[in-house]
C-alpha positions as CSV (number, residue, x, y, z in Angstrom):
1,Q,-25.2,6.0,4.7
2,L,-24.9,5.6,0.9
3,I,-26.4,2.2,-0.1
4,G,-23.9,0.1,-1.9
5,F,-21.1,2.7,-1.5
6,G,-20.4,2.8,2.2
7,T,-21.0,4.5,5.5
8,F,-19.5,7.7,7.1
9,A,-19.3,8.0,10.8
10,S,-17.7,10.4,13.3
11,G,-14.8,9.3,15.3
12,K,-12.4,10.6,18.0
13,R,-8.6,10.9,18.0
14,A,-7.0,10.9,21.4
15,A,-4.5,13.6,22.5
16,R,-0.9,12.5,21.9
17,M,2.7,13.6,21.9
18,G,4.2,14.7,18.6
19,R,7.5,16.2,17.6
20,N,8.4,19.3,15.6
21,P,10.3,17.8,12.6
22,K,12.5,20.9,12.2
23,T,13.6,21.4,15.8
24,G,12.9,18.0,17.3
25,E,11.1,19.7,20.1
26,P,8.3,17.5,21.6
27,L,4.8,19.1,21.5
28,K,1.3,18.1,22.6
29,I,-1.2,17.3,19.9
30,A,-4.8,18.0,21.1
31,A,-7.6,15.5,20.9
32,S,-9.8,16.0,17.8
33,K,-12.8,14.7,15.9
34,T,-12.4,12.9,12.5
35,V,-14.6,11.3,9.8
36,K,-14.4,7.5,9.3
37,F,-15.5,5.7,6.2
38,S,-16.4,2.1,5.9
39,A,-16.7,0.8,2.3
40,G,-19.8,-1.2,1.4
41,K,-19.8,-4.6,-0.2
42,A,-20.8,-3.4,-3.6
43,F,-18.1,-0.8,-3.7
44,K,-15.4,-3.3,-2.5
45,D,-16.5,-5.8,-5.1
46,A,-16.4,-3.1,-7.9
47,V,-12.9,-2.0,-6.8
48,N,-11.5,-5.5,-6.4
49,K,-13.1,-7.0,-9.5
50,R,-10.8,-9.4,-11.4
51,K,-9.9,-8.5,-14.9
52,K,-10.1,-11.3,-17.5
């Protein structure tokens, strides 16, 4: 956690079916782990600040 910036957390992606774009052949995409980011209030406010 970075105070005022946001929080990083681990997440999971389920296995799913995909498709080879070149051949159109269906293929199985394995389950995997990923990183999730949740922006903090101070960061959101700084990014969305109105310009006068």
